[in-house]
C-alpha positions in Angstrom: 4.5 -12.2 -13.6 8.3 -12.6 -13.8 10.1 -13.8 -10.6 12.7 -10.9 -10.9 9.8 -8.4 -10.8 9.0 -9.3 -7.1 10.9 -6.9 -4.8 11.7 -8.1 -1.3 11.0 -5.0 0.9 11.8 -6.6 4.2 10.3 -8.5 7.1 6.6 -8.5 7.9 7.6 -7.5 11.5 9.0 -4.2 10.2 5.5 -2.9 9.7 3.5 -2.5 13.0 0.1 -4.2 13.3 -2.6 -1.8 12.2 0.1 0.4 10.6 1.9 1.2 7.4 5.1 2.1 5.8 5.8 4.3 2.7 8.4 2.6 0.4 11.4 4.2 -1.1 10.2 2.9 -4.4 7.7 4.3 -6.9 5.5 2.8 -9.5 5.1 5.0 -12.6 6.2 8.0 -10.6 3.7 7.4 -7.8 4.5 6.6 -4.2 3.7 3.1 -2.7 2.6 2.2 0.8 2.3 -1.2 2.5 -0.3 -1.7 5.2 -0.5 -4.4 7.8 -3.8 -5.3 9.6 -4.1 -6.4 13.2 -4.6 -9.9 11.8 -1.3 -9.8 9.9 -2.8 -9.4 6.5 -0.7 -7.1 4.2 -1.7 -4.9 1.3 0.1 -2.5 -1.0 -1.5 0.6 -2.5 -0.4 3.7 -4.4 0.1 6.1 -1.5 -2.5 8.7 -2.7 -6.1 9.1 -1.7 -8.3 9.3 -4.9 -9.9 12.4 -3.5 -7.1 14.9 -3.0 -4.0 12.7 -3.2 -3.5 12.6 0.6 -0.8 10.2 1.9 -2.7 7.1 2.9 0.4 5.8 4.7 -0.3 8.5 7.3 -3.9 7.4 7.8 -5.4 5.1 10.5 -5.7 1.4 9.7 -8.9 -0.2 11.0 -9.8 -3.7 9.9 -9.2 -3.8 6.2 -9.6 -0.1 5.7 -7.4 3.0 5.9 -8.7 6.4 6.6 -7.2 9.3 4.6 -5.7 11.8 7.0 -6.8 14.8 5.0 -10.6 14.4 4.6 -11.4 11.1 6.4 -12.2 9.1 3.2 -12.2 5.3 3.9 -10.2 3.2 1.4 -10.5 -0.6 1.3 -7.0 -2.1 1.6 -7.9 -5.2 -0.5 -9.1 -3.2 -3.6 -8.1 0.4 -3.2 -11.8 1.4 -3.6 -13.2 4.3 -1.6 -15.9 3.3 0.9 -19.4 4.5 0.0 -20.7 7.1 -0.2 -17.3 8.3 -1.5 -16.2 7.2 -5.0 -12.7 6.6 -6.5 -9.9 4.2 -6.3 -6.3 4.1 -5.2 -4.2 1.8 -7.3 -3.4 -1.6 -5.7 -0.1 -3.4 -6.0 0.3 -7.2 -6.0 2.0 -8.4 -2.8 2.9 -11.7 -1.2 4.7 -12.8 2.0 7.5 -15.4 1.5 9.3 -16.8 4.5 8.2 -13.9 6.6 9.4 -11.3 4.1 7.1 -9.0 2.1 7.5 -8.9 -1.7 5.7 -6.4 -3.9 5.3 -6.9 -7.7 7.0 -4.0 -9.5 7.9 -4.6 -13.1 11.3 -3.1 -13.9 10.2 -0.3 -16.3 7.7 0.9 -13.7 10.1 1.1 -10.8 12.3 4.0 -9.8 14.1 4.4 -6.5 13.9 7.6 -4.6 16.4 8.9 -2.2 
């Protein structure tokens, strides 16, 4: 992973505990969301439920799971895997927190800004 491929998306405090934010960046044409748990853990996923592509960033975060707002599928934040009995996976994006700022790993060819 090249250092220049880590994008600083802002302070951890800009995402509410048990909440999320949809980024103004895409990976391979797909939207990205960042989630923060009550315990200040952060995760990034493609912002599409594997079921019907519902916006996971509009779901409810509980523990390390987000519930899709369309059909109540549970998605594990650490892996993107649907919680049984549902099956499927939302893509996960590498993420790290450096000096209180969230950085997501987005290789240049895969990134496109949206207005």
